[in-house]
N, C-alpha and C positions, 0 to 999 in steps of 0.2 A: 693539472689544476686540482683534480680531485684529492690527490695525496697531500696537497698543501693546506687543506681545510682542517683545522683542529678537530680532534675527535669529539670534544664536548660541544662543538658548534654544528655538527652534522645533523641534518634533519631526522635521520633515522634514530640517532642516539637520543635526541630531544623527545621524539615520539615515544621511545621506549621508557625514558625516565618519567615522562608525563603519565603514561599508562600505569607504570608501577606505583607512582604516587596515588593515582586515582584508585587503583585496586586496594592499596593499603588503607587509604581513607575509607573506602567502601566497606572493607572488612571490619575496620575498627568501628565505624558508625553502625554497621549491622550488629556487631557484638554488643556495643553499648546499648543499642535500641532493644536488643533481645533481653539483656539483663534488666534494663530499666522497665520494660514492659512486664517481664516476669515478676519483678519485685513489686510493681504497682498492682499486678493482678493478685499476688499473694496478700498484699495489704488489704485490697478490697475484699478478698475472700475472708481474711481474718476479721475485717470489720463486719462482714455479713454474719460470720459465725458469732461474733460478740452480740450483734443485734438479735440473732435468734436465741442466744442464751438469755438475754434480757427478757425477751418475750415469754420464754418458757418459765423463767423465775416469776415474772409478773402474773402469768396465768395461774401457776400453782399457788402463789401467795393469795390470789383472789379466791381460789377454791378453798384454801385453808381458812380464809377469813369468813366464809359463809357456810362452812360445814364443821360440826363438832369433832369429826374424825376423818380418817383417810379410807374409809371402808369402800366407797364407790369411786375412788380416783382412777381406777384402772382404765376405764374407757377414755377419760380425759387425757391420761398420760399417753395412751397409744395414738390418739388423734394428734397430739403435739409431736410425737415421734415421727409419724407419717408426714407431717407438714415440713419439718426441718430435715428429714432424712437421716436422723442420728438416733442413737440409743439414749433413752432417758430412764433413770432408776431413782427410787426414793427408798431410803433406809432409816431405821430408828437409831437410837443412840449407840446400840451395840452392833451396828452394820447389818441388823436383820432386815431383810428385804420387805418393804411395804408394798411396792408395785414396781414392775420392771417391764419395759417394752421388748427386751431381748428374751431369748429362750431360757427356761429354767436351767440353772447351773452355769450360766455364762459368768466368768469372773468379772468383778467390779474393777473399775479404775483404782489406782492406788490412793487417790485423794478425791474428796468431794469437790464439786465446782462451787457450791454455795450451800447455805442453810436456809430452808424455807420455814420462816417463823413470822406470821403476820403481826405479832406483837413486838418484834424486834427486827425492823426492816432497815437494810442499808440504804439510807436516803440518797447516797451518791450514785448508786447503780440501779436501784429499782425505781421505775417511773411511777409517779402518782403518790408516793409515800409522803406522809406529813413530817414536820420537823422533829416530832418526838419519836419517830421510828415506828409508829403504829400504822398499819395499813388502814386507810380511810374506809375500806369496805367492811371492816369489823364494826358492827353496830350492836350486836348482843342485845341487852335489855332496852336499848334505845330505839329499836325498830317500832314504828308506829302502826297501830292497827288500822284497818280500813276506815272506821268511823272518824278517827282523828285526822287521817289523811284527807278525807272529804271536807272536813271543816276547815283545815288549813288551805285546801285548794280554793275554797270560796274567799278566804281572807287574802290570799296572795293575788287572786284575780282582781279583787277590790283595790288592793294596793297598786297593782300594775296600771289599772285604769286611772287611779289618782295620779301616778307618775306621768302617765301619758297626757292627762289634762293639764299638768304643769310643764309640759314640754320636755319630759325626760323619757327617752326610749329605754325600755327594760324588757328582759327576756326571762321567762320562768324556767328554772331548772330544778331537778329533783335530786336530792342527796341520797346516798345509800340507805339511810334510815327511813326514807320516804318523806322527809320534810321538804316542802317546796321553798325556793329562795329566788330572789330577783338579782339578775346580773346584767352587765353590759353585753353588747353584741359579741365581744371577744371572750366572754365567760368570766370576766373578773367582777369582783364585788363593786357595787355602786358606791361612789365616794360622796355623792350628794343626795340627801333625802329632803324633799320639800316639807316645809313645816306642817302643812295641813295633812300630810300623809304619815307623819311620825306619831301614829296612835299607839304603838307598842304592842298591839294585839298579835301581830304575826310572829314576833320574837318571844312571846310569852310561852313558857314550857307547857306542854300538854300533861295530862294526868300520868301517862306512861313515862314521860321524860322526868316529871317531878319525882316519881317513885324511884327511877334509876338514879337521879341526882342525890336523893336522900340516902339511898344505899351507898353511893360513892362517898358521900360526906362521912357516913358512919365508918366506912372502911378506912378513911384517911384520918379519922379522929384520934385513934390510938397513937399513930405516928406523930401527929401534930402535938398531941399532949406530951409525948416523950421529949419533944424539943421545946416544950413550954410555949407553944404557939396557940394557946386557947384564945377564942374571941366569941362574942355573942351572936354576930350576924351569920347568915348562911354562908357556907364556903363556896358554893357554885351557884351564883344568882341568875345566870343566863345560859341558854342553850341555843347554839347555832352550829349545825353540823360542819360548817366551813371553818368555825373558830372554836368549836367545843374543846378540842384537845389543847389549844393554846390557852383557853380560859382555865383549864384544869392545871396547866403548868404555871400560869401567872394568876393565881386567885386574887380576887379583890379583897381588901380588908385593911386594917390599920398597919399590918406589917409589910404591905406591898412595896413600900419605898425603901426598905432596908435590904441591901443586897444579900446579906447572909441569910436573913429570914426568908427572902424570896427563894433562894436556892434550896433551903430545907423544905419549904412548903412545896416547891416544885417536885422534889424527890418523893415526898409523901404522896402527892397527887398522882405521880407516874406509877408508883407501886400499887396504889389503890385502884387505879384504872385498869392496869394489867391484870390484877387479881380479879376484878369484877368481870373482865371480858374473857378471861382464860377458859371458863367452862364452855364458851360458845364458839371456840376456834379449834382447829385440828392441832395436835401436838407438833412441836418442831421436828423437822425431818431433814436429813442430808440429801442433797441433790447431786447425782452423778450424770455426767454427759460424756458422750464419745464411746469408743470401743477399746477396752483393755487399757494398756499403758502405752499406746502408740504415741510417739513424740510428735510435736507440732511440725507441720511441713514448713521447710524453709529452703531458700535457693542456695545451693552450694556448688561452686565451680570446682569439682573434684579433679584429681590428676587425670582421670579418664576423660573428663570433659575438656580439660586443657589440651589433652592429646588430640581430641576430635577437632577442637578449634584450630590447633596448629596445623593438622593435616589438611583441613578444609582451606585454611589460609594459603598453605603452600600450593595446593592444587589450583586455587583461584589465581595466584600469582603466576604459576607456570602457564596456565591457559592464556592469561592476559598477555604475557610476554610473547608467547608463540603467535597468537593472533595479531598482536601489534606488529611483530617483526614481518609477518607475511603481508599485512596491509601496508605497512610503511614502505616495504620494498616495492610493492606495486605502485605506491604513490610517488616514490622517489625516482623510479625509472624514467617516466616521461619528463620529470623535472630536470633530470640530468641531460636528456636529449635537448630540451629547451636551452639549458645552459650552454651546451656545446654549440648549438646552432647560433646562439646570440654572440658567442665569442669568435665566430668566423669573420673574415674581412667583409666590410659592407658591400663590396661589389659582387660577392658570391650569391647573396639573396637566398640563403639555404632555407628550405621548408622542413617541418617536422611532421611525422605521421600522427594523425588523430586516432588514437586507439580506444579512448573511453568517451563517455558522454557526461562525465561528472565535471567538477570544477576544473580539474586538470585538462580534460579534453576541451573545455571552453577556452581555457588559457592557451592551449596549443592552436586552436582555431583562430583566436585573436592574434596570436603571434604570426601565423601564416598570412592573415589579412594585413597585418602591419608590414610584413615582408613585401607583399604585393604592392601595398601603397608606397612603400619606400622605393620599390623598383620603378613604379610609375612616376614618382616625384623625381627620381634620378634622371629618368628619360626626359621629363619635362624640363628639368634644370639644364641638361645638355642642349636640348632644343632651344631653350630660352637664351642660353649663352650664344648659341649659333645665330639665333635671330637678331639678338641685340648687336652682335658683331657685324652681321650683314647690314642691319639698318644704319649703323653708325659708319661703316666702312664706305658705303657709296657716297654720301655727301662729303665725308672727309677726303676721300680720294679725289673727287672733283675739285674741291677747294684747293687741295695741295697741288694738284696738277696745273691748274690755271695760275696759281701763285708762282710756281716754279718757272713756267714759260714766260710769265710777265717779268719776273726778276731777271731772266736771261735775255730779255729784250726781244724775244721772238714774237710777242703779241703786245700790242699797245693797250693800256688800261682804259678801254673805251667804256662808255656808259652801259652798253649791252652786256659787256663782260662783267662789270660790277653788279648789274642787276641779276645776272645768273648766279654769281657767287653769293649774293644776298639771299636769293631763293634757296640755295643749298643750305646756308646758315639757318634760315627759318625752318627748313625741314629738320635739321639736326636739333634745333631748339625745341621743336614740337615733340620729337621723340623723347628728348630728355625730360620735358615737362610731363609727358604721359607716364614715363617711368616713375617720376617723382610722385605723381598722383596715386599710382598703383602701390608704391611703397608706403605712402601715408595711409592708404586704405587697409593694407595688410597689417600695419602697425596699430591700427585703430586710432590714429591721430588726425584723421581727416575732419577738419573743423567745418561746421555749418553755421551760417548766420541766418536763422529762420526769421521769416516775417510773412504776413498775409500777402499772397500773390494771386492775381486773377489769371486763370488759365488762358483765357482768350487773348489777354494782352501779352502773356508770355509767348504764345504761339506767333503772334504778329511780330514781336521783337525778333524771334529766331528767323522767321521768314524774311524780314527786312535785311537781316545781317547776311543772308545767303542769296539774296535776289540777284546780285551781280553774277555770282558763280553759276546760278541756274540759267540766267540769260545767256552766258557764255557757252554753256553746254547745250543750249537749245531745249531745256526742260522747263515745263510750266510748274511753278511753285505756288501753292495756294493753301489757305487755312479755312477750317470749318469748325466753329465752336457752337455747342448746344447750350445756350444761356451764358451765364457768367459764373462758372464754378470757381471756388476759391481753394487755394492750397496754403498750407503752413510749411513753407520751404525756403531754401536758400536760392534766391533768384539767379545768382551768378552760376551756381553749380547746376541748376536746372537748365539754364541756357546752354551750358557746356554739354550736358547730356543730350539735349535735343539737337544741338548743333552737330555733335558727332553722328547722330542718326541721320540727319539731313545730309551731311557731307558724304556719308556712306551711301545713301540712296542716290545722290546726284552722280556719284562715280559709277554706279551700276545701272543707271537708267539711260537708255540710248536717246539721241535727239528726237524730239517730238513726244517724249513721254511726259508723265505727270508725277509729281511728288506732292502728297497732301498731308498737312498737319491738322489733326482733328482733336477735339476735347469734349468731354461730357461728364456728367455726374452719374455715378452708379452706386446707389445706396450710400454707404459711408466712405466711398472711394471716388477719386477722380481718375478717369482713364484718358491717357494721351496716346494717340496713334500716329505713327509715321508710315504712310503707305506709298509704295512706289510701283511703277509699271515696268520694272527692269527685267533682268534676265532670270531672277529668282535664284533659289538655293536648292541644291539636290537634297532629298530626304536624308541620305546618310551623312551629309555634312551639316544639316541643320542643328544637331545637338552640340556642335563645336563652335558655333558662331561667336560665343562669348568667351572662348578660350584665348589666352594671350598669344599674340603673334600668329593667330590662325588667319589664313587668307585662302580664298577660293582659287587664287592664282598659284598653283603649285610651283610654277617656274619662278615665282616671286618677281615677276616683271613689274616695273614701276609705272606701267602704262596707266593703270587705274589709280596709282598713288596709294597713300595710307601705310601705316606702320603695323597694323594688326593689334593695336592697343586701344582703339577707340571704343569698341563694344565692351571689352572688359571693364573699362572705366565707367561706362554707362551703368553696368550692373552694380558695380561698387557704389556709385553715387545713389542709385535707387535703394540699395540695401541700407545705406546710411540714413536715408529719409524714411525708412520703415516701409518701403514699397518693393515692388518686383518688376523685373524686365523679362519679357517673353518675345519669342519670334515665331512667325509662321510664314510659310512660303509655298508657292507652287511654281515649279520651273517653267520658264517661258511666259509667265503671267505677271509675276511680281512678288514682293514681300511686304509683310506687315510687322512692324515692331511696336509692341504694346507696353506702355508704362502705366503701372497702377500705384497710386499714392493715396495715403489717408487724406480725406477731405478736411479743409479748414473752415474757420468761421470768418465771415466778412467783418471788417472793422466797423465800428459804430458810425464813423464819419464818412463811410463809403456811400 
C-alpha cells in the first residue's frame, strides 16, 4: 500500500517541500529586510548629516553677520565640531586656513561644502534667510542704541494695549536691529490694524535709522542716475526690519509700476545695501566638512557579500531539510501504524501503541478508543441479533406448531386454542412495536405531540390501565401526587413510559406487594417515581437495566414475561422530552425508577 502512494503525495515529501519553501521565503524576507533597513538607516544618517551641515552653515553665517572679521571664530568652530562629531574648516579665497578644528597640517577635502557669506545667502538651503539673499542678522548701521530701543519699547507696549483693547491679541518680538514689532501668536505679521491704533509712530524711523537710510539713498543715487531714474521724493520712506530689505528691493515712487524700472531700481538698491553692510560683516569664506576625500557611505552588495548570503542560505536550507526529514520521519511512523491498523479486517480490532503525547499520540489513543467501542458495538450487535431472534422465535414457533397440528386435524380449533394463538401474536406485535420505537428514537424521528398535562391525572390514568393486571398478580397499585404539577409533554408517550415501568414493577413484585406511582414539583422539574416492593436489582446489574434486551433472568425464562426493550424505550422517551430516567434499588427490598422532566405551565382556562 505504501509503494502505491505517489511520491508527490507522501506526507514526508510534502513536509520537506513546505519546509524548503518556508526557508527560502524566510531567507529572502530576511535579506530584503536587511537591505531595506540598511538603506533606510543610511538615508536617515544622510538626512541627519545634511541637517548638521545646515546648522553649521547657519551658525557660521550668524557669526559672520555680527562680526566684522573671523578673528575669534576658533572657539565657535570647535564647539560646532564637537557637537556634530566632524571636522569643520574655514578658508579664504586662496584656500588659506582661517580656522580648523583638525590638527594643523591635516589636508583639506578636495572641494568646499559651501561658502559662508551673510550678504549672499542660499535661500533654499540656509534657514532664516531673506528673499534677497542677505542674512537678516546683518544689521550694521541700523542697530538701535539703548535710548531709541527704550523709546520704541514704550511705543510698542502702547500699541499692544491698543490692539488688546480692540480685541486683537498681539505679541511683542524684537528684530536683530533691536526694533520691537507686533506679531500673531505664530510669529507672523498682523494683517489687521485697528483704526485708532494706526498712529504711525511705531513705524517711524529713528534718528539712527534715518541716518542709515539717508546713507543708503546716497549710495544708490549714482546707480539710479545712471539708469535715468531720478525722482524728488525719498527713496526709502519706511523702515521695518521684517520688510526693510523688501522695501529696498521694491522702492516706492513714480517708477514702481514699470517692470523694467523696478528691476533696475531693485538692482541698484541691492548693490547699495550690500556696499553699506559690507564693512560690518566678516569676509566670505569657504566651509569644509568631513575628513579628507573619503567617499560617502553607501550600501553595496559586493561579490563577497553575495558569497556570504549564498553560503548562509545554503546552510539554512541544509539544516532545514535535515531537521524536517527527522521530524517528518518521526511524525510519519505512527501515522503509518495507524494506517496499517485501519486497513485490517474489522473483526481483528487491532490496537496501535501510543508512543507520543502530541497530536499523533492523541490520534492513536482516539483510534484505540474507537477500536474498543467498535468491539463493544459488535458484541452488542451480535447479542441483539441473538435476542431478537430469541424473542421472535418463541411466539412464532408456538403459532406455527398449533397451526400445523390444527391443519392436520389433530387438535380442534377451540376458543382456548385461538386465545392462546392471539396472545402469542400480541407478544410478537409488542416486540415489533418496541423495536420500531427504538429505531425511531435512534434515527431521531420519534415525534412528540406536546400539550399541557397534569401529572396527577397522568398517574391516575396509568394506574387505571394497569389495575386489572395488578389485581390478578395480587399487587396493590396506588398513586400519590403532591399538588397538581403540570408537564409540557406528549400524554400518549408519557403513559407508554410510565406503563412500561409499572408493567416491569408488577412482574417483579410478589403477591401482597405494593407498586406506588408518585409525582411532585422540584424547582423547575417535575419528578415522577415508580416504586415497588419487589425482589430488587443487584448492584452489579443496576447500570445495565436500561440496556436493550437486558433481563435479570439469565436463562431468559418467560415466566416473568417482557422482551427487555421496555426500559430502553423509557429512557429514549424521556430524552426526547428533555428529561432523564434513573434507577435505584436494594436487593430484597425493592426498586425505584425516577423520571425527571421540565415543568410546564398550567393553561389559563385550567
